[in-house]
Backbone as CSV, one residue per row, in Angstrom:
resi,resn,N_x,N_y,N_z,CA_x,CA_y,CA_z,C_x,C_y,C_z
1,MET,-10.687,22.751,39.974,-11.374,22.011,38.587,-11.055,20.404,38.630
2,LYS,-12.524,19.439,38.798,-12.336,18.244,37.961,-11.534,17.704,37.554
3,ASN,-11.019,16.333,37.508,-10.395,15.656,36.335,-11.193,15.247,35.411
4,PRO,-11.437,16.088,34.124,-12.723,15.470,33.162,-12.408,14.191,32.611
5,ALA,-11.775,13.103,32.867,-11.531,11.360,32.873,-12.374,11.449,34.136
6,LYS,-11.758,11.673,35.008,-12.784,11.010,35.942,-14.188,11.725,36.439
7,GLN,-14.542,12.634,35.461,-16.080,13.408,35.207,-16.489,12.211,34.211
8,LEU,-15.684,11.807,33.569,-16.397,10.699,32.670,-16.664,9.484,33.229
9,GLN,-15.517,9.113,33.894,-15.501,7.615,34.180,-17.094,7.803,35.085
10,LYS,-17.333,9.279,36.251,-18.794,9.290,36.977,-19.696,8.397,36.308
11,ASN,-19.920,9.636,35.194,-20.933,9.725,34.158,-21.301,8.538,33.439
12,LEU,-20.595,7.515,32.703,-20.430,6.367,32.591,-20.687,5.635,33.364
13,GLY,-20.471,5.567,34.910,-20.835,4.921,35.729,-22.683,4.646,35.838
14,THR,-23.093,5.816,36.192,-24.204,6.402,36.141,-25.381,6.028,35.367
15,LEU,-24.609,6.352,33.803,-25.585,5.769,32.609,-25.648,3.805,32.715
16,ILE,-24.275,3.314,33.131,-24.394,1.905,33.734,-25.596,1.785,34.451
17,GLU,-25.493,2.125,36.140,-26.739,2.076,36.368,-28.029,2.608,36.370
18,LEU,-28.398,3.377,35.055,-29.927,3.810,34.605,-29.909,2.671,33.253
19,ARG,-29.340,1.818,33.013,-29.141,0.759,31.964,-29.282,-0.236,33.116
20,THR,-28.436,-0.758,33.802,-28.848,-2.125,34.189,-30.475,-1.737,35.083
21,ARG,-31.048,-0.734,35.517,-32.768,-0.298,36.075,-33.545,-0.703,34.633
22,GLU,-33.529,0.222,33.666,-34.172,-0.555,32.558,-34.275,-1.718,32.100
23,LEU,-32.912,-2.080,32.047,-32.768,-3.989,31.955,-33.658,-4.657,33.097
24,GLU,-33.228,-4.221,33.988,-34.140,-4.752,35.443,-36.112,-4.715,34.994
25,ARG,-36.217,-3.491,35.003,-37.343,-3.215,34.612,-38.466,-3.630,33.480
26,ARG,-37.486,-3.762,32.286,-37.922,-4.390,31.067,-38.102,-5.837,30.846
27,GLN,-36.845,-6.835,32.043,-37.150,-7.680,31.168,-37.995,-8.494,32.836
28,ALA,-38.532,-7.531,33.825,-39.892,-8.083,34.728,-40.940,-7.651,33.810
29,GLU,-40.841,-6.897,32.766,-42.163,-7.005,31.682,-42.538,-7.782,30.837
30,LEU,-40.862,-8.287,30.640,-41.108,-9.981,29.549,-41.587,-10.502,30.282
31,ALA,-41.003,-11.146,31.927,-41.566,-11.685,32.320,-43.026,-12.120,32.708
32,ARG,-43.698,-10.732,33.024,-45.219,-10.081,32.579,-45.741,-11.047,31.879
33,GLN,-45.269,-10.072,30.494,-45.640,-10.168,29.294,-45.970,-12.486,28.628
34,GLN,-44.798,-12.744,29.635,-44.791,-14.149,29.246,-45.875,-15.598,30.173
35,ALA,-45.946,-14.495,31.476,-46.647,-15.089,32.204,-48.228,-14.662,31.554
36,LEU,-48.902,-13.704,30.782,-49.955,-13.833,30.501,-50.276,-14.348,29.233
37,CYS,-49.275,-14.814,28.209,-49.058,-15.700,27.449,-49.560,-17.015,27.735
38,ALA,-49.171,-17.583,29.028,-48.728,-18.900,29.154,-50.809,-18.504,30.131
39,ARG,-50.670,-18.240,30.487,-52.626,-18.106,30.654,-53.061,-18.063,29.551
40,VAL,-53.364,-17.232,28.877,-54.267,-17.181,27.439,-53.999,-18.870,27.166
41,GLU,-52.617,-19.134,26.739,-52.976,-20.988,26.382,-53.158,-21.531,27.149
42,LYS,-52.929,-21.809,28.001,-54.014,-22.767,28.838,-55.571,-22.407,29.106
43,THR,-55.903,-20.407,28.622,-57.382,-20.537,28.782,-57.569,-21.156,27.735
44,ILE,-57.132,-21.029,26.114,-57.766,-22.113,24.944,-57.670,-23.320,25.014
45,GLU,-56.310,-24.047,25.864,-56.884,-25.203,25.968,-58.100,-25.443,26.964
46,ARG,-58.140,-24.905,27.690,-59.994,-25.216,28.192,-60.780,-25.066,27.224
47,LEU,-60.634,-23.621,27.111,-62.028,-23.454,25.778,-61.855,-24.848,24.413
48,ASP,-61.107,-25.316,24.021,-60.769,-26.211,22.976,-61.403,-27.218,23.962
49,GLN,-61.473,-27.935,25.399,-61.701,-28.986,25.904,-63.471,-29.091,25.799
50,LEU,-63.884,-27.864,26.107,-64.940,-27.460,27.112,-65.660,-27.727,24.990
51,HIS,-65.573,-26.659,24.354,-65.739,-27.669,22.797,-66.232,-29.094,22.373
52,GLN,-64.747,-29.482,22.363,-65.241,-30.869,22.354,-65.375,-31.900,23.270
53,GLY,-65.908,-31.630,24.593,-67.184,-32.167,25.222,-68.242,-31.343,25.194
54,ALA,-68.408,-30.868,24.766,-69.961,-30.483,24.710,-70.858,-31.071,23.644
55,SER,-71.124,-32.511,24.094,-71.740,-33.446,23.317,-73.440,-33.152,22.956
56,ALA,-73.999,-33.977,22.277,-75.299,-33.780,22.132,-76.602,-34.803,22.854
57,GLY,-75.952,-34.955,24.029,-76.842,-35.341,25.047,-76.558,-36.737,25.133
58,GLY,-75.043,-37.647,24.888,-74.608,-38.997,24.858,-75.258,-39.729,23.986
59,GLY,-75.853,-39.556,23.191,-76.408,-40.585,22.434,-77.861,-40.508,22.135
60,GLU,-78.600,-40.236,23.039,-79.956,-40.201,23.343,-80.408,-38.760,22.616
61,PRO,-81.899,-39.026,21.972,-82.465,-38.002,20.954,-83.401,-36.621,21.881
62,LEU,-82.056,-35.757,21.280,-82.395,-34.032,21.959,-83.894,-33.528,21.660
63,SER,-84.210,-32.647,22.011,-85.553,-31.944,21.617,-85.003,-30.790,20.828
64,LEU,-85.792,-30.015,20.422,-85.148,-29.388,19.120,-84.140,-28.174,20.032
65,GLY,-85.187,-27.324,21.312,-84.687,-26.284,21.926,-83.342,-26.881,22.590
66,LEU,-82.984,-28.056,22.792,-81.969,-28.668,23.577,-81.018,-28.557,22.682
67,ALA,-80.944,-28.980,21.569,-80.221,-28.961,20.280,-79.429,-27.822,19.554
68,GLN,-81.013,-26.867,19.858,-80.237,-25.242,19.156,-79.231,-25.180,20.483
69,ASN,-79.432,-25.254,21.845,-78.512,-24.215,23.157,-77.445,-25.195,22.730
70,CYS,-77.073,-26.204,22.587,-75.916,-26.938,22.148,-75.443,-26.560,20.957
71,VAL,-75.744,-26.222,20.198,-75.246,-25.326,19.249,-74.569,-24.262,19.540
72,ALA,-74.863,-23.504,19.664,-75.323,-22.455,20.261,-73.973,-22.670,21.468
73,TYR,-74.437,-23.157,22.134,-73.233,-22.970,23.691,-72.207,-23.115,22.578
74,LYS,-71.910,-24.522,21.664,-70.462,-24.586,20.653,-69.995,-23.819,20.180
75,GLN,-71.242,-22.837,19.546,-70.257,-21.869,18.607,-69.579,-20.623,19.466
76,ALA,-70.565,-20.654,20.732,-69.931,-19.453,21.468,-68.672,-19.796,21.940
77,VAL,-68.719,-20.986,22.408,-67.368,-21.468,23.316,-65.959,-21.350,21.735
78,ARG,-66.523,-21.965,20.916,-65.880,-22.063,19.708,-64.871,-20.286,19.588
79,GLN,-66.060,-19.380,19.537,-65.843,-18.036,19.281,-64.876,-17.011,20.223
80,MET,-64.710,-17.700,21.272,-64.251,-17.481,22.439,-62.593,-17.974,22.351
81,ALA,-62.633,-19.310,21.784,-61.544,-19.636,21.843,-60.717,-18.488,20.930
82,GLU,-61.477,-18.604,19.729,-60.752,-18.046,18.367,-60.504,-16.418,18.870
83,GLY,-61.134,-15.673,19.831,-61.092,-13.945,20.484,-59.654,-14.485,20.594
84,GLN,-59.611,-15.765,21.911,-58.350,-15.790,22.910,-56.797,-16.194,21.922
85,ARG,-57.466,-16.436,20.606,-55.995,-16.989,19.904,-56.147,-16.028,19.304
86,ARG,-56.602,-15.107,18.719,-56.093,-13.560,18.530,-55.172,-12.647,19.752
87,GLU,-55.819,-12.789,20.270,-55.319,-12.173,21.683,-54.234,-12.743,21.820
88,LEU,-53.456,-14.274,22.293,-52.233,-14.607,22.060,-51.069,-14.530,20.864
89,LEU,-51.968,-14.444,19.732,-50.805,-13.803,18.569,-50.365,-12.098,18.661
90,GLN,-51.177,-11.219,19.296,-51.309,-10.113,19.595,-50.163,-9.700,20.898
91,LYS,-50.348,-10.887,21.741,-49.369,-10.669,22.814,-47.956,-11.357,22.850
92,GLN,-48.390,-12.275,21.669,-47.223,-13.001,21.798,-45.928,-11.860,20.297
93,ALA,-46.524,-11.398,19.997,-46.274,-9.671,18.862,-45.753,-8.785,20.041
94,GLU,-46.240,-8.785,21.191,-45.904,-7.941,21.938,-44.822,-8.248,23.007
95,MET,-44.827,-9.921,23.139,-43.544,-10.111,23.587,-42.401,-10.147,22.743
96,GLY,-42.511,-10.089,21.834,-41.419,-10.338,21.279,-40.419,-9.215,20.893
97,GLU,-41.486,-7.881,20.412,-40.799,-6.768,20.764,-40.038,-6.099,22.140
98,CYS,-40.752,-7.076,23.143,-40.413,-6.226,24.305,-39.167,-7.436,24.631
99,ARG,-38.484,-8.550,24.245,-37.192,-8.961,24.184,-36.258,-8.384,22.887
100,ALA,-36.598,-7.983,21.998,-35.716,-7.049,21.197,-35.350,-5.621,21.991
101,ALA,-36.535,-5.297,22.203,-35.947,-4.433,23.650,-35.183,-4.627,25.168
102,VAL,-35.508,-5.996,25.733,-34.419,-6.409,26.328,-32.669,-6.754,25.913
103,LYS,-33.043,-6.816,24.815,-31.632,-7.338,24.470,-30.885,-6.238,23.471
104,GLN,-31.732,-4.963,23.340,-30.543,-4.085,22.891,-30.562,-2.593,24.050
105,VAL,-31.234,-3.118,25.081,-30.827,-2.427,26.799,-29.513,-3.199,26.811
106,ALA,-29.595,-4.633,27.045,-28.498,-5.321,27.677,-27.137,-4.808,26.282
107,LEU,-27.358,-4.882,25.302,-26.215,-4.614,24.521,-26.018,-3.401,24.569
108,GLN,-26.343,-1.944,24.659,-26.286,-0.847,25.452,-25.388,-0.363,26.615
109,GLN,-26.048,-1.288,27.639,-25.085,-1.932,28.878,-23.745,-2.276,29.035
110,GLN,-23.934,-3.184,28.318,-22.647,-3.612,27.457,-21.557,-3.022,26.654
111,VAL,-21.969,-2.191,26.085,-21.268,-0.970,25.671,-20.650,-0.089,26.338
112,LEU,-21.759,0.089,27.444,-21.685,1.192,28.476,-19.888,0.989,29.102
113,GLY,-20.290,-0.435,29.140,-19.206,-1.521,30.825,-17.954,-1.066,29.620
114,GLN,-18.209,-1.656,28.422,-16.681,-1.652,28.173,-15.871,0.033,27.424
115,VAL,-16.986,1.006,27.426,-16.361,1.915,27.099,-15.758,2.658,28.602
116,LEU,-16.412,2.108,29.919,-16.128,2.360,30.934,-14.492,1.582,31.404
117,ALA,-14.584,0.654,30.845,-13.621,-0.259,31.263,-12.533,0.552,30.547
118,GLN,-12.722,0.810,29.430,-11.180,0.943,28.291,-10.967,2.318,29.568
119,SER,-12.058,3.467,29.678,-11.635,4.855,30.069,-11.094,4.495,31.300
120,GLN,-11.291,3.714,32.302,-10.254,3.568,33.107,-8.681,3.317,33.240
121,VAL,-8.963,2.042,32.144,-7.719,1.810,31.726,-6.771,3.024,31.230
122,ARG,-7.029,3.745,30.630,-6.762,5.218,29.855,-6.109,6.100,30.944
123,LEU,-7.642,6.545,31.899,-6.907,6.936,33.479,-5.856,6.742,34.277
124,SER,-5.926,5.606,34.287,-5.104,4.587,35.476,-3.347,5.215,34.860
125,SER,-3.382,4.692,33.049,-2.159,5.412,32.531,-1.731,6.216,32.899
126,ALA,-2.969,7.732,32.464,-2.254,9.027,32.632,-1.805,9.213,34.416
127,GLU,-2.136,8.310,34.906,-1.916,8.438,36.080,-0.687,7.976,36.698
128,GLN,-0.370,6.933,35.827,0.894,6.292,36.324,1.687,7.425,35.735
129,ARG,1.535,7.950,34.198,2.591,8.761,33.718,3.097,10.064,34.360
130,GLN,1.972,10.589,35.017,2.239,11.498,35.489,2.914,11.404,37.096
131,GLN,2.806,10.038,38.116,3.500,9.649,39.243,4.623,9.813,38.578
132,GLN,5.225,9.039,37.379,6.545,8.466,36.888,7.108,10.017,36.744
133,LYS,6.872,10.706,36.259,6.492,12.186,35.805,7.661,13.082,36.790
134,GLN,5.997,13.219,38.024,6.939,13.720,39.162,7.876,12.982,39.548
135,GLN,8.310,12.079,39.992,9.396,11.418,40.627,10.361,11.168,39.453
136,ASP,10.470,11.425,38.264,12.053,12.043,37.669,12.255,13.472,38.486
137,ASP,11.081,14.282,38.013,10.668,15.794,38.055,11.909,15.954,39.762
138,LEU,11.694,15.253,41.107,12.215,15.226,42.076,13.796,14.360,41.977
139,GLY,13.657,13.276,41.360,15.128,12.718,41.253,15.763,13.866,40.393
140,ALA,15.412,14.455,39.371,16.180,15.427,38.647,16.502,16.705,39.072
141,GLN,15.582,17.189,40.694,16.040,18.169,41.958,17.174,17.648,42.862
142,MET,16.969,16.027,43.171,17.927,15.864,44.208,19.591,15.903,43.327
143,TRP,19.199,15.414,41.953,20.848,15.238,41.753,21.060,16.502,41.440
144,LEU,20.506,18.160,41.274,20.689,18.946,40.474,21.323,19.568,42.253
145,ARG,20.873,19.291,43.522,21.339,19.695,44.254,22.277,18.920,44.888
146,GLY,22.677,17.969,44.223,23.703,16.683,44.946,25.016,17.921,44.341
147,GLN,24.780,18.297,42.941,25.669,18.781,41.744,26.292,20.041,42.566
148,ARG,25.343,21.007,43.147,25.214,22.306,44.257,26.316,22.140,45.090
149,ALA,25.856,21.098,45.795,26.903,21.499,47.290,27.943,20.547,47.200
C-alpha cells in the first residue's frame, strides 16, 4: 500500500500542473483579447479620421445630390464608429473578466504550491523521525546483544 502522504504530494503536483496549463490558456486568451481591443481602437481612430476628413468639396459649392451623398457618408461612418465603440466596451468588459479569471487561477496555483511545500516539509519530518526511530531501535538491539554476551 502506498504512503498516503506521498500520494497526496503526487496528487497536489498533478493539480499544480493542471492549474499551470489553465493559467497559460487563460493568459493566451487575455493576450488575444488585448490584441482584439487594440485592433478595434485603431479601427475607431481610422473611422474618426474618415469622418473628420469627409468634407464638402474643399470650399466649392456642391450639387444637391453630392451634398446628400457626403452627409450620408459621414452619418454611415459615424454610425460604424459608434458600433465599434460599443463593441470595444463589450470587449473591454470581457477582458476584465478574463483578467480576473487569470488572477484567480494564479492564486489557486500559488495556494496549491504552498500546500505542496507544507506537505513536503511534513513528509520529510516524518521520514526523518522514522529513520531516527529505526536507528534508535538498532542501537537498542545492539546494546542488548552486547549485554547478553
